[in-house]
C-alpha positions, 0 to 999 in steps of 0.5 A: 336176193337176200343173203346172210349179210345183206341184199344183192341186186343187179349191177353189183360187183362179184366181190360185193356178192361174195362178201354178202353171200359167201361162196356159191354152191357152184360157179362156172366161167365162160371166157370170151372166144379168142380169134385167130389173131390172138385177140378177143373180138370187140365187145366180147365179155366174160360170163360167170354163172353161179348157183346158190342153194338149195335153201328151203328147196329154192335155188338162186341162179346168178349171171355176171357179165364182165364182173357185174351182176346182170341177172338173178333167177330163182327156181325150185328144181 
């Protein structure tokens, strides 16, 4: 994905994406489920979904898993 200060791609950290692209239009975090014992299950992850746009009618949807960019999807909604 092209941003004002560079190109972002899978595996980049949240801080790198913020530096290159700035704040997203919307940002939602989904924390891992906490069990009855007060602990998170093994291999659970924090998920963040970000949206940039619209830029020329195009929205960019980014998904981060444990702070790393896992997926970029584009759509003209």
